[in-house]
C-alpha positions in Angstrom: 23.3 53.7 51.1 25.2 52.6 54.6 26.8 49.5 53.7 28.4 49.1 57.0 25.4 47.7 59.0 25.5 45.6 55.7 28.8 44.1 55.8 28.4 43.5 59.7 25.4 41.2 58.9 27.2 39.6 56.4 30.3 39.1 58.6 27.6 37.3 61.0 26.6 35.3 58.1 29.8 34.0 57.4 31.1 33.2 60.9 27.8 31.4 61.5 28.7 29.5 59.0 32.1 28.5 59.8 31.1 27.8 63.3 28.4 25.1 61.5 31.3 23.5 59.6 33.7 23.4 62.2 30.5 21.7 64.5 30.2 19.6 62.1 33.9 18.0 61.6 33.9 18.0 65.8 30.7 15.9 65.2 32.5 13.7 62.4 35.6 13.3 64.4 34.1 12.4 67.6 31.3 10.8 66.5 30.6 6.7 66.6 30.7 7.1 63.0 33.8 8.3 62.4 35.3 6.1 65.2 34.0 2.8 62.8 36.3 4.0 60.3 39.2 3.6 62.7 40.6 0.0 62.6 41.4 -1.9 65.6 44.1 -4.9 66.0 45.0 -6.3 69.1 47.0 -9.5 69.9 46.6 -11.5 73.1 49.5 -13.3 73.8 48.5 -15.9 76.3 51.1 -17.1 77.5 53.0 -13.9 77.3 56.5 -15.2 75.6 56.3 -12.8 72.4 55.4 -15.3 69.8 52.6 -16.9 68.2 51.1 -19.9 70.2 48.3 -22.3 71.2 46.0 -20.2 73.1 46.5 -16.6 71.8 44.2 -14.3 70.5 43.9 -11.8 68.0 40.8 -9.0 67.5 40.1 -6.7 64.4 37.3 -4.1 64.4 36.4 -1.4 62.7 33.1 -0.5 65.0 30.9 -2.2 62.3 32.7 -5.6 61.3 34.0 -7.8 64.2 36.8 -10.3 63.7 38.4 -13.1 66.2 41.2 -15.7 65.7 41.9 -18.0 67.9 45.2 -19.8 67.9 44.9 -23.6 67.8 46.5 -27.0 68.7 45.2 -29.2 66.0 46.2 -32.9 66.8 47.1 -32.6 70.8 45.2 -35.5 72.4 43.2 -36.1 69.2 41.1 -39.3 69.4 40.7 -42.0 66.9 37.4 -42.5 65.1 34.3 -45.7 66.3 35.8 -45.6 69.9 33.3 -47.9 70.5 34.7 -50.9 72.9 38.2 -50.0 71.8 40.2 -47.6 73.8 40.2 -44.4 72.1 43.5 -43.5 70.2 45.3 -40.5 71.5 48.1 -39.1 68.9 50.6 -36.1 69.0 51.2 -35.1 65.9 53.4 -32.5 63.9 52.3 -29.3 65.3 53.3 -27.4 62.2 49.8 -28.3 61.4 48.9 -25.4 64.3 47.4 -21.9 63.4 44.9 -19.1 63.4 40.9 -19.9 62.4 38.2 -18.0 62.4 36.2 -18.4 65.7 33.8 -15.6 65.7 32.8 -12.4 63.3 30.3 -9.8 64.3 28.4 -7.4 61.6 26.8 -4.8 63.7 27.0 -6.9 67.3 25.0 -9.7 65.6 26.7 -13.3 65.2 27.7 -13.8 61.5 29.5 -17.0 62.5 31.0 -18.3 65.6 33.0 -21.6 66.0 32.3 -23.9 68.7 35.3 -23.6 69.8 38.1 -26.4 69.0 38.0 -28.5 72.3 33.7 -28.0 72.2 34.1 -29.2 69.0 36.6 -32.1 69.2 34.4 -33.3 72.4 31.0 -32.9 70.9 32.3 -34.4 66.8 34.6 -37.1 67.5 35.1 -37.6 63.9 36.1 -33.9 63.2 39.6 -33.7 61.9 40.7 -30.0 61.2 39.1 -26.5 62.0 37.2 -24.5 59.6 39.8 -21.1 58.8 39.8 -18.7 56.6 42.6 -18.5 53.2 41.2 -23.2 53.4 43.4 -23.8 50.3 43.1 -26.8 48.3 45.6 -28.8 45.5 43.3 -31.1 43.6 45.9 -33.1 41.5 44.1 -32.0 38.3 41.9 -29.9 35.9 43.6 -27.0 37.6 42.6 -24.9 34.4 38.6 -25.4 34.7 37.3 -25.5 38.7 34.5 -26.5 38.1 35.6 -29.8 36.6 38.5 -29.6 39.5 35.8 -30.0 42.3 34.7 -33.5 41.3 37.9 -34.6 40.1 38.6 -35.3 43.8 37.9 -38.9 43.3 38.1 -41.2 46.9 41.1 -43.2 45.5 45.2 -43.5 46.3 45.6 -42.1 42.6 43.2 -39.0 43.2 43.1 -38.3 46.4 41.1 -35.8 48.2 42.3 -32.5 48.8 45.9 -32.4 50.3 46.2 -29.4 52.5 44.4 -27.0 55.2 46.5 -24.0 55.4 46.5 -22.5 59.0 48.3 -18.9 59.3 50.7 -19.9 62.3 52.6 -16.4 62.2 51.3 -12.6 62.6 52.3 -8.9 62.6 50.3 -5.6 62.0 50.9 -3.3 59.6 50.0 0.3 58.8 48.9 1.1 55.3 48.4 4.6 54.0 44.8 3.8 52.3 43.7 0.6 54.5 45.0 1.9 57.8 46.0 -1.1 60.6 46.2 -4.3 58.2 46.4 -7.5 59.8 49.1 -10.0 58.1 49.0 -14.1 58.6 51.7 -16.4 57.0 52.0 -19.9 56.5 54.8 -22.1 55.8 53.2 -25.6 56.2 56.2 -26.9 53.2 54.7 -29.1 50.3 56.9 -26.1 48.5 54.5 -23.2 49.2 54.3 -20.7 51.3 50.9 -18.1 52.4 50.5 -14.2 53.5 47.0 -13.1 53.8 46.2 -9.4 54.2 43.2 -8.6 56.3 41.6 -5.4 56.2 38.4 -3.6 56.9 36.5 0.0 55.9 33.1 0.9 56.6 31.2 -2.4 56.1 33.8 -4.4 53.6 36.2 -7.3 54.6 39.1 -7.7 52.6 41.1 -11.2 51.9 44.1 -10.3 50.2 45.8 -13.6 49.8 49.6 -14.4 47.6 51.0 -17.8 47.4 54.3 -18.6 46.4 55.3 -21.6 44.4 59.2 -22.5 46.2 59.5 -25.5 44.2 61.5 -25.9 41.0 59.3 -27.2 38.8 55.8 -25.6 37.5 53.1 -26.4 39.7 48.9 -26.6 39.4 47.5 -25.2 41.7 43.3 -24.2 43.0 43.0 -21.8 45.9 39.7 -21.0 48.0 39.0 -18.4 50.1 36.7 -18.9 52.6 34.7 -16.8 54.7 32.9 -19.1 57.3 28.9 -18.1 58.1 26.7 -19.6 60.4 23.8 -19.0 57.9 23.7 -18.7 54.3 21.5 -18.8 51.2 23.4 -21.8 49.3 24.0 -20.8 45.3 24.2 -24.3 44.4 27.5 -23.4 43.0 28.9 -24.1 39.6 29.3 -22.8 36.1 26.2 -21.3 34.1 25.7 -24.4 32.0 24.8 -26.4 35.0 21.2 -26.0 34.9 20.5 -25.5 38.6 23.1 -22.9 39.9 21.5 -20.3 41.7 21.8 -16.8 39.9 21.2 -15.6 43.6 24.2 -14.2 44.7 26.2 -15.8 47.5 24.2 -14.3 50.5 25.1 -15.1 54.6 22.8 -13.1 57.2 22.0 -12.7 60.9 18.6 -11.5 62.0 18.9 -8.3 61.1 21.6 -7.9 57.9 23.1 -9.5 54.9 26.0 -10.1 53.5 27.9 -11.3 50.2 30.9 -11.6 48.3 33.2 -11.2 45.2 36.5 -11.7 44.0 38.6 -12.6 40.9 37.2 -16.1 40.4 34.2 -18.2 41.1 32.0 -16.6 44.1 29.7 -19.0 45.7 27.9 -20.2 48.7 27.3 -23.6 50.0 29.6 -26.0 52.0 32.8 -25.0 52.6 34.7 -28.7 54.0 34.4 -32.2 52.4 35.2 -35.7 53.6 38.8 -36.8 53.5 40.6 -39.9 53.6 42.6 -41.1 56.5 45.6 -43.8 56.5 47.4 -44.1 60.1 49.7 -46.0 58.7 51.2 -43.8 55.8 49.3 -40.6 54.8 47.5 -39.0 57.7 45.2 -37.3 55.6 44.7 -40.2 52.9 42.2 -43.7 53.9 39.7 -43.6 56.7 36.7 -41.2 57.4 37.0 -37.7 59.2 34.3 -35.0 58.8 34.7 -31.3 58.6 31.7 -29.5 58.6 30.5 -25.7 57.6 28.3 -23.0 55.2 30.3 -20.2 54.1 30.9 -17.9 51.3 33.9 -18.5 49.0 36.0 -17.3 45.9 37.4 -20.0 43.8 40.7 -19.6 41.2 42.7 -22.0 40.0 45.5 -20.6 37.7 49.3 -22.1 37.3 52.7 -21.2 39.1 56.2 -21.8 37.6 59.0 -21.7 39.8 59.7 -18.5 42.1 56.3 -17.1 41.6 53.3 -15.8 43.4 50.2 -15.8 42.8 47.3 -13.4 43.7 43.6 -14.1 45.0 41.0 -11.9 46.7 37.5 -12.1 48.5 35.8 -8.8 49.2 32.5 -9.6 51.9 30.3 -6.3 51.4 27.8 -6.0 54.7 24.0 -4.6 53.9 21.9 -3.5 56.2 19.2 -5.2 54.4 17.7 -8.5 55.9 17.4 -11.6 54.4 13.6 -11.4 53.9 13.1 -8.0 52.0 16.5 -8.8 49.9 15.0 -12.5 49.3 11.9 -11.0 47.8 13.6 -8.2 46.1 15.5 -11.1 44.0 12.3 -12.5 43.1 11.0 -9.4 42.1 13.8 -7.6 40.4 14.1 -11.2 38.1 10.3 -11.1 37.7 9.9 -14.9 39.1 6.5 -16.1 40.4 5.2 -19.2 42.1 3.2 -21.5 39.9 -0.2 -22.7 40.9 -1.8 -26.0 40.4 -5.6 -27.4 40.6 -6.1 -29.4 43.9 -8.9 -31.8 43.0 -7.1 -32.7 39.9 -3.6 -33.3 41.6 -5.6 -35.8 44.3 -7.3 -37.3 41.4 -3.8 -37.8 39.7 -2.5 -39.0 43.1 -5.0 -41.4 44.1 -5.8 -42.6 40.5 -2.1 -44.3 40.6 -1.7 -45.2 44.4 -2.3 -48.8 43.1 0.5 -48.9 41.0 2.8 -48.1 44.0 1.6 -51.0 46.0 3.7 -54.3 45.9 1.7 -57.9 46.7 3.3 -57.6 49.9 1.6 -53.9 50.9 4.4 -52.2 51.2 5.2 -49.2 48.6 7.6 -49.1 45.8 10.6 -47.3 45.9 13.1 -46.6 43.0 16.4 -48.4 44.0 19.0 -50.0 42.1 18.4 -53.4 43.0 15.7 -55.2 44.3 14.9 -54.3 47.8 12.1 -53.5 50.0 12.3 -50.1 51.7 11.3 -48.2 54.9 8.1 -46.0 55.2 10.9 -43.2 54.6 8.2 -40.8 53.3 4.6 -40.4 55.5 2.7 -43.2 53.3 0.7 -44.5 56.7 -0.1 -40.7 57.4 -1.1 -40.0 53.9 -3.5 -43.3 53.6 -4.9 -42.1 57.0 -5.7 -38.6 55.9 -7.0 -39.8 52.9 -9.3 -42.3 55.0 -10.4 -39.5 57.0 -11.6 -37.4 54.2 -13.5 -40.1 52.2 -14.5 -42.7 54.7 -13.4 -45.0 52.1 -11.9 -48.1 53.9 -9.5 -48.8 51.2 -7.0 -46.4 52.8 -7.4 -47.6 56.0 -6.6 -51.5 54.4 -3.3 -50.0 52.7 -1.8 -49.2 55.8 -3.2 -52.2 57.7 -1.5 -54.1 55.2 1.9 -51.9 55.2 2.4 -51.9 58.8 1.9 -55.7 58.8 4.7 -56.2 56.8 7.0 -53.5 58.1 6.1 -55.3 61.8 6.8 -59.0 60.5 9.3 -58.2 57.8 11.5 -54.6 58.8 11.6 -55.1 62.4 14.3 -57.1 64.8 11.8 -59.5 66.3 14.3 -61.5 68.3 14.6 -60.5 71.3 17.9 -61.9 71.7 19.4 -59.7 68.8 20.8 -56.3 69.7 18.3 -54.3 67.3 15.3 -55.4 69.2 12.4 -53.4 69.3 14.5 -51.1 66.2 13.2 -50.6 62.6 14.8 -52.1 59.5 16.4 -50.0 57.2 15.8 -51.7 53.9 16.3 -55.3 53.2 19.4 -55.7 51.3 21.8 -57.8 53.7 24.4 -54.8 54.3 22.1 -52.7 56.0 20.2 -55.2 57.9 23.5 -55.4 59.8 23.4 -51.9 60.8 20.8 -50.0 63.0 19.9 -46.6 62.3 17.8 -43.7 63.8 16.3 -42.6 60.8 14.5 -45.6 59.9 12.2 -45.3 63.1 10.1 -41.8 63.3 7.6 -42.8 59.7 7.3 -46.5 61.1 6.3 -45.2 64.2 4.0 -42.7 62.7 2.6 -45.3 60.3 1.4 -47.5 63.0 0.6 -44.8 64.9 -1.8 -43.4 62.1 -3.6 -47.0 62.4 -4.3 -47.3 66.1 -7.3 -45.1 66.2 -9.8 -47.4 64.4 -8.2 -50.8 64.9 -6.9 -50.9 68.1 -4.5 -53.3 67.5 -2.9 -54.8 70.2 0.2 -55.8 68.3 0.8 -52.5 67.2 0.4 -51.1 70.7 3.4 -53.8 72.4 5.5 -52.9 69.0 5.5 -48.9 69.4 5.8 -49.5 73.2 8.8 -51.6 72.8 10.2 -48.7 69.7 10.0 -46.3 72.1 12.1 -47.3 75.0 14.6 -49.0 73.1 14.7 -45.3 71.6 14.6 -43.7 74.9 17.5 -45.5 76.2 18.6 -48.5 74.2 21.6 -49.0 72.2 21.3 -46.3 69.6 20.9 -43.8 72.7 24.1 -41.3 74.3 23.7 -41.0 77.8 26.7 -39.3 77.6 26.6 -37.3 74.9 22.6 -36.6 75.2 22.1 -37.9 71.6 21.3 -40.5 69.4 24.4 -42.6 67.7 24.0 -42.4 63.6 24.6 -46.2 63.5 25.4 -49.2 64.8 26.7 -52.6 63.4 26.4 -56.3 64.3 28.7 -59.1 62.9 25.7 -61.2 61.5 28.0 -64.9 61.6 27.8 -65.3 65.3 24.1 -66.8 67.1 22.8 -64.5 68.1 25.0 -61.5 65.9 27.0 -59.6 67.9 27.5 -55.7 68.5 30.6 -54.5 66.4 30.9 -51.0 66.9 28.8 -47.5 67.1 29.1 -44.4 65.0 28.9 -41.4 67.4 28.9 -39.0 64.8 26.6 -36.5 66.4 24.7 -35.8 62.7 22.0 -34.2 63.6 19.6 -36.4 61.6 20.3 -39.1 64.1 19.0 -36.7 67.5 16.0 -34.9 65.6 14.5 -38.9 64.4 14.9 -39.7 68.1 13.3 -36.6 68.8 10.5 -37.2 66.9 10.2 -40.4 68.5 9.9 -39.1 71.9 7.4 -36.9 71.0 4.9 -39.4 69.6 5.8 -41.3 72.9 4.8 -38.6 75.2 1.4 -38.1 72.6 0.7 -41.9 73.0 1.3 -42.6 76.8 1.7 -39.6 78.1 4.5 -40.2 80.2 6.7 -37.1 80.6 9.8 -38.9 80.5 10.1 -38.6 76.9 9.2 -35.1 76.2 11.5 -34.5 78.7 14.2 -36.5 76.7 13.2 -34.6 73.6 13.6 -31.5 75.4 17.0 -32.6 77.0 18.4 -34.0 73.0 17.2 -30.8 72.0 18.8 -28.6 74.2 21.8 -30.0 73.6 22.4 -29.4 69.4 21.3 -25.8 70.4 24.0 -24.4 69.1 23.4 -26.2 65.6 20.2 -24.4 65.6 22.1 -21.3 65.6 25.0 -22.5 62.7 22.4 -24.4 60.0 25.6 -25.6 58.6 25.7 -28.1 61.8 22.5 -29.9 59.8 24.3 -32.7 58.9 23.2 -35.5 57.8 24.6 -39.7 58.1 28.3 -40.5 56.9 28.8 -37.9 54.3 28.7 -35.6 57.0 26.4 -32.8 54.7 23.6 -30.7 55.7 20.5 -31.7 53.0 17.1 -30.6 52.8 15.5 -33.7 54.5 17.1 -32.6 57.5 15.8 -29.2 57.3 12.6 -30.1 56.9 12.1 -32.8 59.5 14.0 -30.7 61.8 11.7 -27.9 61.1 8.9 -30.1 61.8 10.3 -32.0 64.9 10.9 -28.4 66.4 7.2 -27.0 65.8 6.1 -30.4 67.5 8.6 -29.2 70.4 6.6 -26.2 71.0 3.0 -27.9 71.0 4.0 -30.2 73.7 6.1 -27.6 75.5 4.9 -23.9 74.5 8.1 -22.5 74.7 8.3 -19.9 72.0 11.6 -20.7 70.9 11.2 -23.5 69.6 8.4 -22.4 67.4 11.0 -19.1 66.3 13.9 -21.4 66.0 11.5 -24.3 63.5 10.0 -21.4 61.4 13.9 -19.9 60.5 14.8 -23.3 59.6 12.2 -23.7 57.3 12.6 -20.3 55.6 16.5 -20.9 55.3 15.2 -24.7 53.6 13.5 -23.0 51.3 15.7 -20.0 50.4 18.6 -22.4 49.7 17.7 -26.0 48.7 14.5 -24.9 46.2 15.8 -23.6 42.6 13.3 -20.4 42.0 15.1 -19.6 39.1 13.9 -18.7 35.4 15.1 -21.9 32.7 14.1 -21.7 29.3 12.2 -23.8 26.5 12.7 -27.5 27.8 14.1 -26.9 30.7 11.7 -24.0 32.4 9.8 -27.4 34.0 12.7 -27.2 36.4 11.6 -23.9 38.2 10.6 -25.3 41.9 13.5 -28.4 41.4 15.0 -29.3 44.5 18.7 -30.0 45.9 18.9 -33.1 48.6 22.4 -31.7 49.5 24.9 -28.9 48.9 28.2 -30.9 49.2 28.7 -32.3 45.5 30.6 -29.7 44.4 33.3 -30.8 46.6 34.0 -33.8 44.2 33.8 -36.6 47.2 31.4 -38.7 45.0 33.1 -38.0 41.4 31.0 -37.1 38.3 27.8 -35.8 40.0 25.1 -38.1 40.1 21.4 -38.5 39.9 21.7 -40.7 43.0 20.5 -39.6 46.8 23.9 -37.3 47.5 23.7 -35.2 44.3 23.7 -31.8 44.3 22.9 -31.3 41.1 20.1 -33.4 40.4 16.0 -32.5 41.2 15.2 -34.7 43.2 10.8 -34.8 43.8 11.4 -37.8 45.7 12.3 -35.3 48.5 9.4 -32.9 48.1 7.0 -34.7 50.8 9.5 -34.0 53.3 9.4 -30.5 52.2 5.4 -30.6 52.0 5.1 -31.6 55.7 7.0 -29.2 57.3 5.8 -26.3 54.9 2.1 -27.9 56.4 3.4 -28.1 60.3 4.9 -24.3 59.1 1.4 -22.8 57.7 -0.4 -24.6 61.1 1.6 -22.5 63.2 1.7 -19.0 61.7 -0.7 -18.8 58.7 2.4 -17.4 56.0 1.4 -17.1 52.7 4.9 -17.9 51.3 4.3 -21.6 52.5 1.3 -22.3 50.0 3.0 -20.7 47.2 5.9 -23.1 47.9 3.9 -26.3 48.7 2.0 -25.3 44.9 5.4 -24.8 43.5 6.7 -27.9 44.5 3.5 -29.6 43.6 3.9 -28.0 39.8 7.4 -29.3 40.1 6.4 -32.5 40.8 3.6 -32.9 37.9 6.1 -31.7 35.3 8.9 -33.7 36.2 6.2 -36.6 35.9 5.6 -36.1 32.3 9.1 -35.0 31.6 10.3 -38.5 32.3 6.8 -40.5 31.0 8.0 -38.6 27.3 11.7 -39.9 28.1 11.2 -42.7 28.5 8.8 -43.7 26.0 6.1 -44.1 29.1 7.3 -46.4 30.6 8.1 -44.7 33.8 6.2 -41.8 35.0 7.0 -41.5 39.0 10.2 -39.4 38.5 12.5 -39.7 41.7 15.8 -38.3 40.5 16.3 -36.0 37.4 20.5 -34.9 36.7 21.0 -31.9 35.0 24.3 -32.3 34.8 24.2 -35.4 32.6 20.8 -34.2 31.6 18.9 -37.8 32.4 16.2 -39.0 34.3 16.7 -42.1 36.8 14.9 -44.5 35.3 12.3 -46.2 37.9 9.5 -45.3 39.2 9.5 -43.9 42.8 6.1 -44.7 44.1 6.8 -42.2 46.8 6.3 -38.9 44.8 2.6 -40.7 44.5 1.9 -41.7 47.9 3.4 -39.4 50.1 2.3 -36.2 48.3 -1.1 -37.1 49.5 -0.9 -35.9 53.0 -1.2 -32.5 52.3 -3.5 -32.0 49.9 -6.2 -32.0 52.3 -4.2 -29.8 54.6 -3.9 -27.3 51.5 -7.7 -27.4 50.6 -8.6 -26.6 54.1 -5.9 -23.5 54.4 -7.2 -22.1 50.8 -10.6 -22.0 52.2 -8.9 -19.5 55.6 -9.1 -22.2 58.3 -6.3 -24.0 60.0 -5.0 -25.4 63.5 -2.1 -25.0 65.3 -1.2 -28.0 66.6 0.9 -30.1 64.0 -0.7 -33.7 65.6 -4.4 -32.3 65.0 -5.5 -32.8 61.3 -8.5 -30.5 60.0 -10.2 -31.5 56.9 -12.7 -29.4 54.8 -15.1 -31.4 54.0 -17.8 -31.0 50.9 -20.8 -29.3 53.2 -18.9 -26.6 54.0 -18.0 -27.6 57.7 -14.5 -28.1 59.4 -13.4 -31.4 60.4 -11.0 -31.8 64.2 -9.4 -35.1 64.3 -7.0 -35.9 67.5 -5.6 -39.7 65.9 -3.5 -39.6 68.9 -3.5 -41.1 72.7 -3.3 -37.5 74.5 -6.2 -35.2 75.2 -4.9 -31.4 73.1 -6.1 -27.9 73.0 -7.4 -27.1 69.8 -6.5 -23.8 68.2 -8.4 -22.9 65.2 -8.2 -20.2 62.8 -11.8 -20.0 61.2 -12.2 -18.5 58.0 -13.4 -14.7 57.4 -16.8 -14.9 56.3 -17.9 -17.1 59.6 -19.7 -15.5 61.9 -21.8 -17.4 64.6 -20.3 -21.1 64.9 -21.0 -24.3 66.6 -18.3 -26.8 67.9 -19.8 -30.6 67.9 -17.8 -33.7 69.3 -18.5 -36.7 67.4 -17.3 -38.9 69.7 -14.0 -41.7 69.1 -12.7 -41.8 65.8 -13.2 -45.7 66.0 -16.8 -45.5 66.9 -17.8 -43.1 64.1 -16.4 -44.7 61.2 -17.0 -47.9 62.1 -21.3 -46.3 62.5 -22.7 -44.3 59.3 -21.2 -41.4 60.3 -24.1 -39.4 60.4 -24.1 -38.7 64.2 -25.5 -35.2 65.0 -22.8 -34.8 67.7 -23.0 -33.3 71.3 -22.1 -29.3 72.0 -18.6 -28.4 72.8 -18.0 -25.3 75.0 -15.2 -22.8 73.4 -13.9 -19.4 73.8 -13.6 -17.5 71.3 -11.3 -14.2 70.0 -11.9 -13.0 66.8 -11.6 -15.8 64.2 -9.6 -17.8 66.5 -11.4 -20.0 68.4 -10.0 -22.6 71.1 -11.3 -26.0 72.7 -9.9 -29.4 74.2 -10.5 -32.3 72.0 -10.1 -35.5 73.8 -7.8 -38.4 72.7 -8.7 -40.3 69.8 -11.5 -38.3 68.7 -13.5 -36.5 66.2 -14.7 -33.1 66.2 -17.1 -30.9 63.7 -17.2 -26.7 63.4 -20.1 -25.4 61.3 -21.6 -22.2 60.9 -25.0 -21.5 62.6 -28.8 -22.0 61.2 
């Protein structure tokens, strides 16, 4: 046997394998993947003085994760709250509170978080007092061994002030570590007997924060640490311990368009609202008294400890990034936990609601809303729209009468009717004295929509006059800020003068004020056809694009917190802007906001036994974990209550979302929320021995109901029932202001209740082949006759199961199968 050729073959084979291994090593060394593991830290010394100072920037990157930290001058030139009619207060305060904050971080070039920038934020949000920072640290006064109670114990009082200090890291250095590579080290020594060292390192798709805190005092201290990673978009976990029932089992999640990230650490990990209100007293401690607003969503790890003199404690947060997008991750969460959506019988629900409507209406005509004091309330749900939707379904003029009576009351009693009053033409919020001295934008849109709902049937000239006045007042009246291109949150008058004198206006730039103003402007455009109103709506929303890119800026009222009703109304307003402009940018933003709402504020978890009815419960706000309202309450600002009274806001957004997308998830959530409403009503009736049934709030912390009926959970939920019925038949109309109804004869009716000609884009049921589109004429004429008109044929275009045709103003149409 000749071995020499065989040895040559073996040598060649080994040589080729060696070359392949060498090539692989070279590829790994030179490829972007390998380069991504190399950490680069660059310090940009703005004034080139060799010291950390305002204007400096630090950038960290390993090719996967990128962070930018800016050194900011926090206090210089800061303006005081409420500068209306008084010169702005300018302060150049202690510069030791200056330091680095997180300006931006990205994963695979998609933005996970981007701050507006200190100067820009200060301009947009006059009450903003501090940046959102890495390593935000609070020191509550008590309960150091129970982090959960500590969150609720920082009450607004001199004895127990809100969290004391925010750590800004004022110095940096770069260190080499054999395991971590280059590490950014930030240090802070702000006094108060503490010093901080934060190490930031990167490895692949993970970001590490390692914090050490040293007690420089001569006594033991109680210390709570909050390590934070701000994020523009999150799924809130409604942070709390397992015994708090609405605590989400879903992991703390931040997300971008295509990626997700979560955090863990030694402590309680969660996601939600990072900041809190702090008090300000300009004569004493600058951090107590008054009101300042911080606002940011993010992920965090919370841990409590005790520190002896000269002792050091360690805290950590690890963020892990994933290539899985938020939708597949959330669907996997539901699937892995075997969570399904409950369903209801829509006919039975409608019968239950309609039977109980008379119990919710007072002799004056307004709809009862649960409150702790006797008060008349604004249309803070879609009451007029709900009544008129039922009128269009049934033709029963009882529903029209309900609307007329309610509108008459609101026009006569809850509107400023005196031309010499600063608030003339605006609608009031409530009838309690303190609210009658204040004007809010949130009190305008649903009053407007209720009047608009009546107008096609009555043509009441008084209704028209009130609407036109309100439109102009919202467009350019005292509540519009022309410099900021937004609406003021609140105006206040001194009632002791005659006529009342305007005292001040709050320019908080809260998103609720803007979205409510935008909605009124869209209604004004649909009613008058005057394009200036549409232009104002678009102008105001364009000025809020940074909010749409950062869900943490969906701020509501003076508390400055994101809330479910602000998300829901934002989604609805965005869909309406799309309808009247055709710009698909607004359509995409609407869907993103709505989906974030559903995944964050609705408790889709498994609850055992007696608490199973909490599935589908709604959290209004997520700021209560900070303790700003003391012990968790069942009121409107609590994050631990399930609040059926806010479900109709979400339902309206779900209707808008399904009309435009046909997305099955929206129908699933609609059924789930109705199921929860019914179950909450049953539980409340049992708990109160039948005294109350219409559940507004349930406190999952105290295990108690708010023992008072809330008529809005009955009346307002009527709005969506006819929509859900026709959606389940496979039909929908894309325009929000067009109403689609399925009648018992298997026909589709399309109602244009607006004063504009609108294009109807109708999606037909799958089995519909040959169809006719008929005009039934003006709404008022149709319903004043016998409603049996044969109709006039209308030209339409058809592509598959989608039909398009023009609708005249205040008119009614019918689509039916040809014989």
